[in-house]
Structures are given as C-alpha cells and as structure tokens.
PyMOL Python script that loads the backbone (N, CA, C, O; Angstrom):
from pymol import cmd

cmd.read_pdbstr("""\
ATOM      1  N   MET A   1       0.583  -1.074   0.317  1.00  0.00           N
ATOM      2  CA  MET A   1       0.252   0.062  -0.197  1.00  0.00           C
ATOM      3  C   MET A   1       1.068   0.843  -0.078  1.00  0.00           C
ATOM      4  O   MET A   1       2.182   0.650   0.409  1.00  0.00           O
ATOM      5  N   ILE A   2       0.540   2.075  -0.602  1.00  0.00           N
ATOM      6  CA  ILE A   2       1.440   3.332  -1.344  1.00  0.00           C
ATOM      7  C   ILE A   2       0.841   4.577   0.051  1.00  0.00           C
ATOM      8  O   ILE A   2      -0.216   5.177  -0.143  1.00  0.00           O
ATOM      9  N   GLU A   3       1.611   4.811   1.305  1.00  0.00           N
ATOM     10  CA  GLU A   3       1.450   6.021   1.913  1.00  0.00           C
ATOM     11  C   GLU A   3       0.694   7.177   1.395  1.00  0.00           C
ATOM     12  O   GLU A   3       0.660   7.493   0.206  1.00  0.00           O
ATOM     13  N   ASP A   4      -0.013   7.894   2.520  1.00  0.00           N
ATOM     14  CA  ASP A   4      -0.532   9.160   1.770  1.00  0.00           C
ATOM     15  C   ASP A   4       0.295  10.216   1.859  1.00  0.00           C
ATOM     16  O   ASP A   4       0.710  10.625   2.943  1.00  0.00           O
ATOM     17  N   PRO A   5       0.609  10.758   0.693  1.00  0.00           N
ATOM     18  CA  PRO A   5       2.105  11.631   1.695  1.00  0.00           C
ATOM     19  C   PRO A   5       2.655  12.642   2.735  1.00  0.00           C
ATOM     20  O   PRO A   5       3.593  12.834   3.508  1.00  0.00           O
ATOM     21  N   VAL A   6       1.185  13.309   2.154  1.00  0.00           N
ATOM     22  CA  VAL A   6       0.598  14.318   4.100  1.00  0.00           C
ATOM     23  C   VAL A   6       1.478  14.110   5.298  1.00  0.00           C
ATOM     24  O   VAL A   6       2.381  14.646   5.941  1.00  0.00           O
ATOM     25  N   LEU A   7       0.058  12.098   5.201  1.00  0.00           N
ATOM     26  CA  LEU A   7      -0.003  11.808   5.773  1.00  0.00           C
ATOM     27  C   LEU A   7       1.702  11.523   6.539  1.00  0.00           C
ATOM     28  O   LEU A   7       2.305  12.129   7.425  1.00  0.00           O
ATOM     29  N   ALA A   8       2.039  10.364   5.729  1.00  0.00           N
ATOM     30  CA  ALA A   8       3.392  10.709   5.999  1.00  0.00           C
ATOM     31  C   ALA A   8       4.517  11.715   6.541  1.00  0.00           C
ATOM     32  O   ALA A   8       5.569  11.393   7.094  1.00  0.00           O
ATOM     33  N   GLY A   9       4.048  13.024   6.252  1.00  0.00           N
ATOM     34  CA  GLY A   9       4.668  14.133   6.476  1.00  0.00           C
ATOM     35  C   GLY A   9       4.275  14.335   8.324  1.00  0.00           C
ATOM     36  O   GLY A   9       5.011  14.799   9.195  1.00  0.00           O
ATOM     37  N   PHE A  10       3.302  13.963   8.414  1.00  0.00           N
ATOM     38  CA  PHE A  10       2.734  14.334   9.613  1.00  0.00           C
ATOM     39  C   PHE A  10       3.444  14.019  10.763  1.00  0.00           C
ATOM     40  O   PHE A  10       3.837  14.682  11.723  1.00  0.00           O
ATOM     41  N   ARG A  11       3.579  11.862  10.170  1.00  0.00           N
ATOM     42  CA  ARG A  11       3.898  11.160  10.693  1.00  0.00           C
ATOM     43  C   ARG A  11       5.465  11.381  11.450  1.00  0.00           C
ATOM     44  O   ARG A  11       5.810  11.270  12.626  1.00  0.00           O
ATOM     45  N   GLN A  12       6.229  11.746  10.191  1.00  0.00           N
ATOM     46  CA  GLN A  12       7.540  11.958  10.341  1.00  0.00           C
ATOM     47  C   GLN A  12       7.715  12.892  11.737  1.00  0.00           C
ATOM     48  O   GLN A  12       8.240  12.599  12.811  1.00  0.00           O
ATOM     49  N   SER A  13       6.762  14.703  11.079  1.00  0.00           N
ATOM     50  CA  SER A  13       7.135  15.256  12.233  1.00  0.00           C
ATOM     51  C   SER A  13       6.815  14.678  13.950  1.00  0.00           C
ATOM     52  O   SER A  13       7.536  14.819  14.939  1.00  0.00           O
ATOM     53  N   ILE A  14       5.697  14.118  13.851  1.00  0.00           N
ATOM     54  CA  ILE A  14       5.405  13.410  14.792  1.00  0.00           C
ATOM     55  C   ILE A  14       6.434  12.243  16.236  1.00  0.00           C
ATOM     56  O   ILE A  14       6.461  11.954  17.432  1.00  0.00           O
ATOM     57  N   ASP A  15       7.163  11.971  14.762  1.00  0.00           N
ATOM     58  CA  ASP A  15       8.290  11.050  14.608  1.00  0.00           C
ATOM     59  C   ASP A  15       9.208  11.891  15.630  1.00  0.00           C
ATOM     60  O   ASP A  15       9.406  11.628  16.816  1.00  0.00           O
ATOM     61  N   ASN A  16       9.754  13.042  14.831  1.00  0.00           N
ATOM     62  CA  ASN A  16      10.935  13.605  15.193  1.00  0.00           C
ATOM     63  C   ASN A  16      10.186  14.658  16.683  1.00  0.00           C
ATOM     64  O   ASN A  16      10.863  15.329  17.463  1.00  0.00           O
ATOM     65  N   ILE A  17       9.343  14.575  16.698  1.00  0.00           N
ATOM     66  CA  ILE A  17       8.857  15.807  17.947  1.00  0.00           C
ATOM     67  C   ILE A  17       8.890  14.675  19.311  1.00  0.00           C
ATOM     68  O   ILE A  17       8.928  14.934  20.514  1.00  0.00           O
ATOM     69  N   ASP A  18       8.864  13.540  18.711  1.00  0.00           N
ATOM     70  CA  ASP A  18       8.753  12.533  20.236  1.00  0.00           C
ATOM     71  C   ASP A  18       9.993  11.982  20.377  1.00  0.00           C
ATOM     72  O   ASP A  18      10.292  11.405  21.422  1.00  0.00           O
ATOM     73  N   ALA A  19      11.017  12.118  19.151  1.00  0.00           N
ATOM     74  CA  ALA A  19      12.130  11.647  20.014  1.00  0.00           C
ATOM     75  C   ALA A  19      13.175  13.095  20.643  1.00  0.00           C
ATOM     76  O   ALA A  19      14.037  13.094  21.522  1.00  0.00           O
ATOM     77  N   ALA A  20      12.702  14.133  19.846  1.00  0.00           N
ATOM     78  CA  ALA A  20      12.924  15.238  20.910  1.00  0.00           C
ATOM     79  C   ALA A  20      12.409  15.233  22.088  1.00  0.00           C
ATOM     80  O   ALA A  20      13.300  15.471  22.904  1.00  0.00           O
ATOM     81  N   MET A  21      11.181  15.042  22.690  1.00  0.00           N
ATOM     82  CA  MET A  21      10.762  14.506  23.665  1.00  0.00           C
ATOM     83  C   MET A  21      11.330  13.628  24.692  1.00  0.00           C
ATOM     84  O   MET A  21      11.322  13.820  25.908  1.00  0.00           O
ATOM     85  N   ILE A  22      11.828  12.630  24.037  1.00  0.00           N
ATOM     86  CA  ILE A  22      12.706  11.454  25.734  1.00  0.00           C
ATOM     87  C   ILE A  22      14.261  11.827  25.226  1.00  0.00           C
ATOM     88  O   ILE A  22      14.975  10.835  25.373  1.00  0.00           O
ATOM     89  N   HIS A  23      14.859  12.765  24.772  1.00  0.00           N
ATOM     90  CA  HIS A  23      15.663  13.401  24.860  1.00  0.00           C
ATOM     91  C   HIS A  23      15.885  14.287  25.775  1.00  0.00           C
ATOM     92  O   HIS A  23      16.908  14.517  26.421  1.00  0.00           O
ATOM     93  N   ILE A  24      14.792  14.804  25.792  1.00  0.00           N
ATOM     94  CA  ILE A  24      15.007  16.458  26.431  1.00  0.00           C
ATOM     95  C   ILE A  24      14.601  15.408  27.816  1.00  0.00           C
ATOM     96  O   ILE A  24      15.543  15.219  28.586  1.00  0.00           O
ATOM     97  N   LEU A  25      13.306  14.744  28.161  1.00  0.00           N
ATOM     98  CA  LEU A  25      14.115  13.563  29.690  1.00  0.00           C
ATOM     99  C   LEU A  25      14.374  13.090  30.085  1.00  0.00           C
ATOM    100  O   LEU A  25      13.955  12.607  31.137  1.00  0.00           O
ATOM    101  N   ALA A  26      15.690  12.809  29.224  1.00  0.00           N
ATOM    102  CA  ALA A  26      16.631  12.139  29.640  1.00  0.00           C
ATOM    103  C   ALA A  26      17.362  13.579  30.358  1.00  0.00           C
ATOM    104  O   ALA A  26      17.283  13.843  31.558  1.00  0.00           O
ATOM    105  N   GLU A  27      17.825  14.122  29.692  1.00  0.00           N
ATOM    106  CA  GLU A  27      18.924  14.990  30.506  1.00  0.00           C
ATOM    107  C   GLU A  27      18.079  16.428  31.184  1.00  0.00           C
ATOM    108  O   GLU A  27      18.641  17.521  31.104  1.00  0.00           O
ATOM    109  N   ARG A  28      16.476  16.286  31.950  1.00  0.00           N
ATOM    110  CA  ARG A  28      15.739  16.449  32.627  1.00  0.00           C
ATOM    111  C   ARG A  28      16.691  15.118  34.110  1.00  0.00           C
ATOM    112  O   ARG A  28      17.614  15.088  34.924  1.00  0.00           O
ATOM    113  N   PHE A  29      15.926  14.554  33.728  1.00  0.00           N
ATOM    114  CA  PHE A  29      16.560  12.936  34.538  1.00  0.00           C
ATOM    115  C   PHE A  29      17.905  13.028  35.282  1.00  0.00           C
ATOM    116  O   PHE A  29      18.113  13.098  36.493  1.00  0.00           O
ATOM    117  N   ARG A  30      18.727  13.011  34.294  1.00  0.00           N
ATOM    118  CA  ARG A  30      20.374  13.302  34.334  1.00  0.00           C
ATOM    119  C   ARG A  30      20.529  14.325  35.473  1.00  0.00           C
ATOM    120  O   ARG A  30      21.186  14.002  36.463  1.00  0.00           O
ATOM    121  N   ILE A  31      19.976  15.504  35.391  1.00  0.00           N
ATOM    122  CA  ILE A  31      20.456  16.811  36.185  1.00  0.00           C
ATOM    123  C   ILE A  31      18.966  16.682  37.308  1.00  0.00           C
ATOM    124  O   ILE A  31      19.058  17.637  38.080  1.00  0.00           O
ATOM    125  N   THR A  32      17.919  16.008  37.577  1.00  0.00           N
ATOM    126  CA  THR A  32      17.360  15.489  38.792  1.00  0.00           C
ATOM    127  C   THR A  32      17.889  14.521  39.734  1.00  0.00           C
ATOM    128  O   THR A  32      17.826  14.324  40.947  1.00  0.00           O
ATOM    129  N   GLN A  33      18.472  13.951  38.647  1.00  0.00           N
ATOM    130  CA  GLN A  33      19.649  12.822  39.588  1.00  0.00           C
ATOM    131  C   GLN A  33      20.818  12.909  40.402  1.00  0.00           C
ATOM    132  O   GLN A  33      21.416  12.299  41.288  1.00  0.00           O
ATOM    133  N   ALA A  34      20.887  14.160  39.557  1.00  0.00           N
ATOM    134  CA  ALA A  34      21.951  15.080  40.333  1.00  0.00           C
ATOM    135  C   ALA A  34      21.661  15.072  41.987  1.00  0.00           C
ATOM    136  O   ALA A  34      22.127  14.570  43.011  1.00  0.00           O
ATOM    137  N   VAL A  35      20.687  15.877  41.602  1.00  0.00           N
ATOM    138  CA  VAL A  35      19.441  16.799  42.662  1.00  0.00           C
ATOM    139  C   VAL A  35      19.191  16.309  43.349  1.00  0.00           C
ATOM    140  O   VAL A  35      18.527  16.617  44.339  1.00  0.00           O
ATOM    141  N   GLY A  36      19.718  15.220  43.000  1.00  0.00           N
ATOM    142  CA  GLY A  36      18.761  13.190  43.734  1.00  0.00           C
ATOM    143  C   GLY A  36      20.138  12.893  45.439  1.00  0.00           C
ATOM    144  O   GLY A  36      20.289  12.717  46.648  1.00  0.00           O
ATOM    145  N   ALA A  37      20.841  13.088  43.834  1.00  0.00           N
ATOM    146  CA  ALA A  37      22.641  12.594  44.553  1.00  0.00           C
ATOM    147  C   ALA A  37      22.993  14.412  45.870  1.00  0.00           C
ATOM    148  O   ALA A  37      23.165  14.205  47.071  1.00  0.00           O
ATOM    149  N   TYR A  38      23.012  15.285  45.546  1.00  0.00           N
ATOM    150  CA  TYR A  38      22.605  16.168  46.277  1.00  0.00           C
ATOM    151  C   TYR A  38      22.435  16.475  47.792  1.00  0.00           C
ATOM    152  O   TYR A  38      23.054  17.011  48.711  1.00  0.00           O
ATOM    153  N   LYS A  39      20.975  15.693  47.492  1.00  0.00           N
ATOM    154  CA  LYS A  39      20.053  16.084  48.607  1.00  0.00           C
ATOM    155  C   LYS A  39      20.355  14.929  49.568  1.00  0.00           C
ATOM    156  O   LYS A  39      20.379  15.151  50.778  1.00  0.00           O
ATOM    157  N   ALA A  40      20.623  13.504  48.994  1.00  0.00           N
ATOM    158  CA  ALA A  40      20.434  12.755  50.260  1.00  0.00           C
ATOM    159  C   ALA A  40      22.213  13.119  51.113  1.00  0.00           C
ATOM    160  O   ALA A  40      22.477  12.887  52.292  1.00  0.00           O
ATOM    161  N   ALA A  41      23.092  13.678  50.147  1.00  0.00           N
ATOM    162  CA  ALA A  41      24.186  13.923  51.473  1.00  0.00           C
ATOM    163  C   ALA A  41      24.504  14.771  52.228  1.00  0.00           C
ATOM    164  O   ALA A  41      25.458  14.921  52.991  1.00  0.00           O
ATOM    165  N   ASN A  42      22.958  15.781  51.779  1.00  0.00           N
ATOM    166  CA  ASN A  42      23.013  16.626  52.250  1.00  0.00           C
ATOM    167  C   ASN A  42      21.431  16.540  53.166  1.00  0.00           C
ATOM    168  O   ASN A  42      20.528  17.358  52.992  1.00  0.00           O
ATOM    169  N   SER A  43      21.357  15.334  54.174  1.00  0.00           N
ATOM    170  CA  SER A  43      20.310  14.776  54.068  1.00  0.00           C
ATOM    171  C   SER A  43      18.998  15.905  54.053  1.00  0.00           C
ATOM    172  O   SER A  43      18.645  16.366  55.139  1.00  0.00           O
ATOM    173  N   LEU A  44      18.628  16.130  53.394  1.00  0.00           N
ATOM    174  CA  LEU A  44      17.213  17.471  52.676  1.00  0.00           C
ATOM    175  C   LEU A  44      16.508  16.195  52.331  1.00  0.00           C
ATOM    176  O   LEU A  44      16.986  15.149  51.892  1.00  0.00           O
ATOM    177  N   PRO A  45      14.993  16.571  52.688  1.00  0.00           N
ATOM    178  CA  PRO A  45      14.235  15.334  51.624  1.00  0.00           C
ATOM    179  C   PRO A  45      14.219  15.389  50.468  1.00  0.00           C
ATOM    180  O   PRO A  45      14.489  16.184  49.568  1.00  0.00           O
ATOM    181  N   PRO A  46      13.598  13.719  50.701  1.00  0.00           N
ATOM    182  CA  PRO A  46      13.161  13.911  48.731  1.00  0.00           C
ATOM    183  C   PRO A  46      12.512  14.363  47.811  1.00  0.00           C
ATOM    184  O   PRO A  46      12.652  14.342  46.589  1.00  0.00           O
ATOM    185  N   ALA A  47      11.307  15.049  48.919  1.00  0.00           N
ATOM    186  CA  ALA A  47      10.765  15.730  47.576  1.00  0.00           C
ATOM    187  C   ALA A  47      10.543  16.994  48.532  1.00  0.00           C
ATOM    188  O   ALA A  47      10.994  17.135  49.668  1.00  0.00           O
ATOM    189  N   ASP A  48       9.612  18.020  47.686  1.00  0.00           N
ATOM    190  CA  ASP A  48      10.149  19.658  48.520  1.00  0.00           C
ATOM    191  C   ASP A  48       8.341  20.232  47.688  1.00  0.00           C
ATOM    192  O   ASP A  48       8.175  20.836  46.629  1.00  0.00           O
ATOM    193  N   PRO A  49       7.140  19.667  48.819  1.00  0.00           N
ATOM    194  CA  PRO A  49       5.918  19.461  48.124  1.00  0.00           C
ATOM    195  C   PRO A  49       5.262  21.023  47.572  1.00  0.00           C
ATOM    196  O   PRO A  49       4.487  21.302  46.656  1.00  0.00           O
ATOM    197  N   SER A  50       6.033  21.920  48.681  1.00  0.00           N
ATOM    198  CA  SER A  50       5.870  23.664  47.722  1.00  0.00           C
ATOM    199  C   SER A  50       6.849  24.293  46.472  1.00  0.00           C
ATOM    200  O   SER A  50       6.553  25.361  45.935  1.00  0.00           O
ATOM    201  N   ARG A  51       8.122  23.457  46.051  1.00  0.00           N
ATOM    202  CA  ARG A  51       7.864  23.818  45.108  1.00  0.00           C
ATOM    203  C   ARG A  51       7.830  23.533  43.567  1.00  0.00           C
ATOM    204  O   ARG A  51       8.094  24.082  42.497  1.00  0.00           O
ATOM    205  N   GLU A  52       7.272  22.161  44.162  1.00  0.00           N
ATOM    206  CA  GLU A  52       5.661  21.050  43.211  1.00  0.00           C
ATOM    207  C   GLU A  52       5.214  22.092  43.307  1.00  0.00           C
ATOM    208  O   GLU A  52       5.760  22.900  42.555  1.00  0.00           O
ATOM    209  N   GLU A  53       4.118  22.647  44.153  1.00  0.00           N
ATOM    210  CA  GLU A  53       2.783  23.256  43.585  1.00  0.00           C
ATOM    211  C   GLU A  53       3.162  24.367  43.490  1.00  0.00           C
ATOM    212  O   GLU A  53       2.324  24.960  44.169  1.00  0.00           O
ATOM    213  N   ARG A  54       4.301  25.600  42.882  1.00  0.00           N
ATOM    214  CA  ARG A  54       4.370  25.849  42.503  1.00  0.00           C
ATOM    215  C   ARG A  54       5.151  26.023  40.417  1.00  0.00           C
ATOM    216  O   ARG A  54       5.167  26.772  39.440  1.00  0.00           O
ATOM    217  N   GLN A  55       5.578  24.841  40.874  1.00  0.00           N
ATOM    218  CA  GLN A  55       6.368  23.854  39.506  1.00  0.00           C
ATOM    219  C   GLN A  55       4.696  23.947  38.820  1.00  0.00           C
ATOM    220  O   GLN A  55       4.679  24.435  37.690  1.00  0.00           O
ATOM    221  N   ILE A  56       3.658  23.632  39.252  1.00  0.00           N
ATOM    222  CA  ILE A  56       3.014  22.812  38.440  1.00  0.00           C
ATOM    223  C   ILE A  56       1.267  24.204  38.015  1.00  0.00           C
ATOM    224  O   ILE A  56       0.432  24.240  37.111  1.00  0.00           O
ATOM    225  N   ALA A  57       1.555  25.143  39.385  1.00  0.00           N
ATOM    226  CA  ALA A  57       0.988  26.132  38.751  1.00  0.00           C
ATOM    227  C   ALA A  57       2.031  26.850  37.573  1.00  0.00           C
ATOM    228  O   ALA A  57       1.935  26.885  36.346  1.00  0.00           O
ATOM    229  N   ARG A  58       2.756  27.237  38.229  1.00  0.00           N
ATOM    230  CA  ARG A  58       3.563  27.703  36.480  1.00  0.00           C
ATOM    231  C   ARG A  58       3.069  27.450  34.916  1.00  0.00           C
ATOM    232  O   ARG A  58       2.574  28.218  34.091  1.00  0.00           O
ATOM    233  N   LEU A  59       3.558  25.465  34.841  1.00  0.00           N
ATOM    234  CA  LEU A  59       3.242  24.487  34.010  1.00  0.00           C
ATOM    235  C   LEU A  59       1.564  24.442  33.232  1.00  0.00           C
ATOM    236  O   LEU A  59       1.250  24.087  32.096  1.00  0.00           O
ATOM    237  N   ARG A  60       0.420  25.135  34.763  1.00  0.00           N
ATOM    238  CA  ARG A  60       0.020  24.498  34.028  1.00  0.00           C
ATOM    239  C   ARG A  60      -0.981  26.292  33.052  1.00  0.00           C
ATOM    240  O   ARG A  60      -1.917  26.450  32.268  1.00  0.00           O
ATOM    241  N   LYS A  61       0.106  27.278  33.866  1.00  0.00           N
ATOM    242  CA  LYS A  61      -0.247  28.744  32.831  1.00  0.00           C
ATOM    243  C   LYS A  61       0.654  28.316  31.340  1.00  0.00           C
ATOM    244  O   LYS A  61       0.405  28.503  30.149  1.00  0.00           O
ATOM    245  N   LEU A  62       1.673  27.733  31.988  1.00  0.00           N
ATOM    246  CA  LEU A  62       2.469  27.771  29.885  1.00  0.00           C
ATOM    247  C   LEU A  62       1.648  26.970  29.365  1.00  0.00           C
ATOM    248  O   LEU A  62       1.600  27.313  28.184  1.00  0.00           O
ATOM    249  N   ALA A  63       0.593  25.631  29.603  1.00  0.00           N
ATOM    250  CA  ALA A  63       0.402  25.178  29.309  1.00  0.00           C
ATOM    251  C   ALA A  63      -0.767  25.980  28.314  1.00  0.00           C
ATOM    252  O   ALA A  63      -0.828  25.896  27.087  1.00  0.00           O
ATOM    253  N   GLU A  64      -2.045  27.110  29.585  1.00  0.00           N
ATOM    254  CA  GLU A  64      -2.925  27.503  28.551  1.00  0.00           C
ATOM    255  C   GLU A  64      -2.599  28.236  28.121  1.00  0.00           C
ATOM    256  O   GLU A  64      -3.360  28.793  27.329  1.00  0.00           O
ATOM    257  N   ASP A  65      -1.374  28.726  28.300  1.00  0.00           N
ATOM    258  CA  ASP A  65      -0.585  30.065  26.784  1.00  0.00           C
ATOM    259  C   ASP A  65      -0.209  29.092  25.729  1.00  0.00           C
ATOM    260  O   ASP A  65       0.257  29.565  24.693  1.00  0.00           O
ATOM    261  N   ALA A  66      -0.314  28.041  25.813  1.00  0.00           N
ATOM    262  CA  ALA A  66       0.427  27.044  24.639  1.00  0.00           C
ATOM    263  C   ALA A  66      -0.868  26.403  24.496  1.00  0.00           C
ATOM    264  O   ALA A  66      -0.634  25.352  23.901  1.00  0.00           O
ATOM    265  N   GLN A  67      -2.043  26.483  24.719  1.00  0.00           N
ATOM    266  CA  GLN A  67      -3.228  26.011  24.107  1.00  0.00           C
ATOM    267  C   GLN A  67      -3.091  24.167  24.224  1.00  0.00           C
ATOM    268  O   GLN A  67      -3.602  23.288  23.530  1.00  0.00           O
ATOM    269  N   LEU A  68      -2.158  24.097  25.437  1.00  0.00           N
ATOM    270  CA  LEU A  68      -2.475  22.747  25.702  1.00  0.00           C
ATOM    271  C   LEU A  68      -3.248  22.912  26.907  1.00  0.00           C
ATOM    272  O   LEU A  68      -3.165  23.928  27.597  1.00  0.00           O
ATOM    273  N   ASP A  69      -4.444  21.352  27.336  1.00  0.00           N
ATOM    274  CA  ASP A  69      -5.520  21.510  28.303  1.00  0.00           C
ATOM    275  C   ASP A  69      -4.441  21.624  29.239  1.00  0.00           C
ATOM    276  O   ASP A  69      -3.431  21.343  28.593  1.00  0.00           O
ATOM    277  N   PRO A  70      -4.077  21.927  30.588  1.00  0.00           N
ATOM    278  CA  PRO A  70      -3.855  22.673  31.282  1.00  0.00           C
ATOM    279  C   PRO A  70      -3.912  20.650  32.711  1.00  0.00           C
ATOM    280  O   PRO A  70      -3.073  19.957  33.288  1.00  0.00           O
ATOM    281  N   GLU A  71      -5.410  20.659  32.550  1.00  0.00           N
ATOM    282  CA  GLU A  71      -5.276  18.728  33.474  1.00  0.00           C
ATOM    283  C   GLU A  71      -4.510  18.453  32.625  1.00  0.00           C
ATOM    284  O   GLU A  71      -3.403  18.557  33.154  1.00  0.00           O
ATOM    285  N   PHE A  72      -4.346  18.042  31.211  1.00  0.00           N
ATOM    286  CA  PHE A  72      -3.393  16.929  30.891  1.00  0.00           C
ATOM    287  C   PHE A  72      -1.861  16.900  31.135  1.00  0.00           C
ATOM    288  O   PHE A  72      -1.089  15.942  31.112  1.00  0.00           O
ATOM    289  N   SER A  73      -1.600  18.405  31.410  1.00  0.00           N
ATOM    290  CA  SER A  73       0.055  19.152  31.940  1.00  0.00           C
ATOM    291  C   SER A  73       0.306  18.578  33.206  1.00  0.00           C
ATOM    292  O   SER A  73       1.192  17.980  33.817  1.00  0.00           O
ATOM    293  N   GLU A  74      -1.125  19.113  33.380  1.00  0.00           N
ATOM    294  CA  GLU A  74      -0.604  18.652  34.424  1.00  0.00           C
ATOM    295  C   GLU A  74      -0.108  17.031  35.044  1.00  0.00           C
ATOM    296  O   GLU A  74       0.916  16.509  35.485  1.00  0.00           O
ATOM    297  N   LYS A  75      -1.268  16.717  34.813  1.00  0.00           N
ATOM    298  CA  LYS A  75      -1.384  14.803  34.969  1.00  0.00           C
ATOM    299  C   LYS A  75       0.251  14.556  34.837  1.00  0.00           C
ATOM    300  O   LYS A  75       1.021  14.246  35.745  1.00  0.00           O
ATOM    301  N   PHE A  76       0.624  14.840  33.107  1.00  0.00           N
ATOM    302  CA  PHE A  76       1.811  14.213  33.055  1.00  0.00           C
ATOM    303  C   PHE A  76       3.414  14.947  33.903  1.00  0.00           C
ATOM    304  O   PHE A  76       4.522  14.495  33.614  1.00  0.00           O
ATOM    305  N   LEU A  77       3.259  15.923  34.776  1.00  0.00           N
ATOM    306  CA  LEU A  77       4.030  16.733  35.608  1.00  0.00           C
ATOM    307  C   LEU A  77       3.955  16.460  36.489  1.00  0.00           C
ATOM    308  O   LEU A  77       4.985  16.919  36.984  1.00  0.00           O
ATOM    309  N   ARG A  78       3.180  15.720  37.626  1.00  0.00           N
ATOM    310  CA  ARG A  78       2.700  14.893  38.542  1.00  0.00           C
ATOM    311  C   ARG A  78       3.218  13.294  38.440  1.00  0.00           C
ATOM    312  O   ARG A  78       3.518  12.658  39.451  1.00  0.00           O
ATOM    313  N   PHE A  79       3.282  12.733  37.085  1.00  0.00           N
ATOM    314  CA  PHE A  79       4.082  12.532  36.784  1.00  0.00           C
ATOM    315  C   PHE A  79       5.498  12.084  36.702  1.00  0.00           C
ATOM    316  O   PHE A  79       5.836  10.966  37.092  1.00  0.00           O
ATOM    317  N   ILE A  80       6.233  12.850  36.255  1.00  0.00           N
ATOM    318  CA  ILE A  80       7.554  12.909  36.209  1.00  0.00           C
ATOM    319  C   ILE A  80       7.566  13.448  37.384  1.00  0.00           C
ATOM    320  O   ILE A  80       7.621  14.661  37.180  1.00  0.00           O
ATOM    321  N   ILE A  81       7.551  13.308  38.167  1.00  0.00           N
ATOM    322  CA  ILE A  81       7.694  14.377  39.851  1.00  0.00           C
ATOM    323  C   ILE A  81       7.883  13.194  40.486  1.00  0.00           C
ATOM    324  O   ILE A  81       8.929  12.800  41.003  1.00  0.00           O
ATOM    325  N   ASP A  82       6.389  12.404  40.407  1.00  0.00           N
ATOM    326  CA  ASP A  82       6.550  11.568  40.816  1.00  0.00           C
ATOM    327  C   ASP A  82       7.960  10.554  41.918  1.00  0.00           C
ATOM    328  O   ASP A  82       8.288  10.340  43.085  1.00  0.00           O
ATOM    329  N   GLU A  83       8.570  10.056  39.689  1.00  0.00           N
ATOM    330  CA  GLU A  83       8.976   9.472  39.205  1.00  0.00           C
ATOM    331  C   GLU A  83      11.122   9.819  39.692  1.00  0.00           C
ATOM    332  O   GLU A  83      12.093   9.110  39.957  1.00  0.00           O
ATOM    333  N   VAL A  84      10.760  11.670  39.510  1.00  0.00           N
ATOM    334  CA  VAL A  84      11.912  12.604  40.663  1.00  0.00           C
ATOM    335  C   VAL A  84      11.541  11.699  42.364  1.00  0.00           C
ATOM    336  O   VAL A  84      12.250  10.846  42.899  1.00  0.00           O
ATOM    337  N   ILE A  85      10.793  12.021  42.649  1.00  0.00           N
ATOM    338  CA  ILE A  85      10.634  11.862  44.420  1.00  0.00           C
ATOM    339  C   ILE A  85      11.451   9.276  44.068  1.00  0.00           C
ATOM    340  O   ILE A  85      12.412   8.536  44.278  1.00  0.00           O
ATOM    341  N   ARG A  86      10.247   9.292  43.557  1.00  0.00           N
ATOM    342  CA  ARG A  86      11.183   7.757  43.680  1.00  0.00           C
ATOM    343  C   ARG A  86      12.215   7.518  43.538  1.00  0.00           C
ATOM    344  O   ARG A  86      12.764   6.627  44.186  1.00  0.00           O
ATOM    345  N   HIS A  87      12.988   8.438  42.391  1.00  0.00           N
ATOM    346  CA  HIS A  87      14.531   8.651  42.406  1.00  0.00           C
ATOM    347  C   HIS A  87      15.493   9.132  43.534  1.00  0.00           C
ATOM    348  O   HIS A  87      16.564   8.538  43.654  1.00  0.00           O
ATOM    349  N   HIS A  88      15.167  10.240  44.428  1.00  0.00           N
ATOM    350  CA  HIS A  88      15.580  11.026  44.838  1.00  0.00           C
ATOM    351  C   HIS A  88      15.848   9.528  46.828  1.00  0.00           C
ATOM    352  O   HIS A  88      16.677   9.186  47.671  1.00  0.00           O
ATOM    353  N   GLN A  89      14.341   9.287  46.361  1.00  0.00           N
ATOM    354  CA  GLN A  89      14.307   8.003  47.995  1.00  0.00           C
ATOM    355  C   GLN A  89      14.799   7.303  47.123  1.00  0.00           C
ATOM    356  O   GLN A  89      14.331   7.821  46.109  1.00  0.00           O
ATOM    357  N   GLN A  90      15.452   6.440  46.783  1.00  0.00           N
ATOM    358  CA  GLN A  90      16.355   5.544  45.694  1.00  0.00           C
ATOM    359  C   GLN A  90      17.259   5.927  46.577  1.00  0.00           C
ATOM    360  O   GLN A  90      17.716   5.198  47.457  1.00  0.00           O
ATOM    361  N   ALA A  91      17.519   6.935  46.405  1.00  0.00           N
ATOM    362  CA  ALA A  91      19.406   7.708  46.337  1.00  0.00           C
ATOM    363  C   ALA A  91      19.843   7.744  48.621  1.00  0.00           C
ATOM    364  O   ALA A  91      20.521   7.492  49.618  1.00  0.00           O
ATOM    365  N   ARG A  92      18.913   8.190  48.059  1.00  0.00           N
ATOM    366  CA  ARG A  92      18.882   8.553  50.182  1.00  0.00           C
ATOM    367  C   ARG A  92      18.970   7.668  50.771  1.00  0.00           C
ATOM    368  O   ARG A  92      19.772   7.720  51.703  1.00  0.00           O
ATOM    369  N   ASP A  93      17.999   6.053  50.490  1.00  0.00           N
ATOM    370  CA  ASP A  93      17.772   4.839  50.944  1.00  0.00           C
ATOM    371  C   ASP A  93      19.900   4.177  50.473  1.00  0.00           C
ATOM    372  O   ASP A  93      20.329   3.114  50.921  1.00  0.00           O
ATOM    373  N   GLY A  94      20.708   5.056  49.634  1.00  0.00           N
ATOM    374  CA  GLY A  94      21.145   3.511  48.797  1.00  0.00           C
ATOM    375  C   GLY A  94      21.163   3.610  47.804  1.00  0.00           C
ATOM    376  O   GLY A  94      22.127   4.072  47.195  1.00  0.00           O
ATOM    377  N   ARG A  95      20.062   3.197  47.256  1.00  0.00           N
ATOM    378  CA  ARG A  95      20.025   1.969  46.629  1.00  0.00           C
ATOM    379  C   ARG A  95      20.398   2.284  44.763  1.00  0.00           C
ATOM    380  O   ARG A  95      20.426   1.342  43.972  1.00  0.00           O
TER     381      ARG A  95
END
""", "prot")
cmd.dss("prot")
cmd.show_as("cartoon", "prot")
cmd.util.cbc("prot")
cmd.orient("prot")
C-alpha cells in the first residue's frame, strides 16, 4: 500500500517530536538525579511539596498559554515528579 504523502509528513513530524521529547526527558532526569544525590549527601528530604505546587501552577499557566489542556499537563508533570521523588528516595536509601 502506498502511503499518503501528507500523512507521511505529519507522521515524520510526530516521530521527530517524540524523539526530541525522549532526549529532553533524559536530560531532565540526568539533572534530577544530580539533585537527588545532592539532597541525599546533605540530608535533605526527597520531596519539596511547596516547590512542586509552584511548578505545577507555573506549568499549568504555560499550558494554557500554549493552548494545551492544563489538566493533561498537570497529570504529565505529576507523573514526572513522582518518578523523580522515587529516584531521590532511592538515592537517600543508598540504592
């Protein structure tokens, strides 16, 4: 079957964006792992609820400005934050 060239172009753009998102997430997690190691070395708690709330509010506003569903963006960010906290707890526990 011959693929529609317009659809193929859209799909190529989606594939490129997906690849960029993976690289951006990988970089974000490299940085948050350094934060986790720093927190563990300095006996700081793995979570910072007040910062998390500020970040969520900031990113909800960015999502609204970008015409992205703020509920979706909050769910996505909370998923990332939960994973970061899990990594920070592991760093604190020496895993």
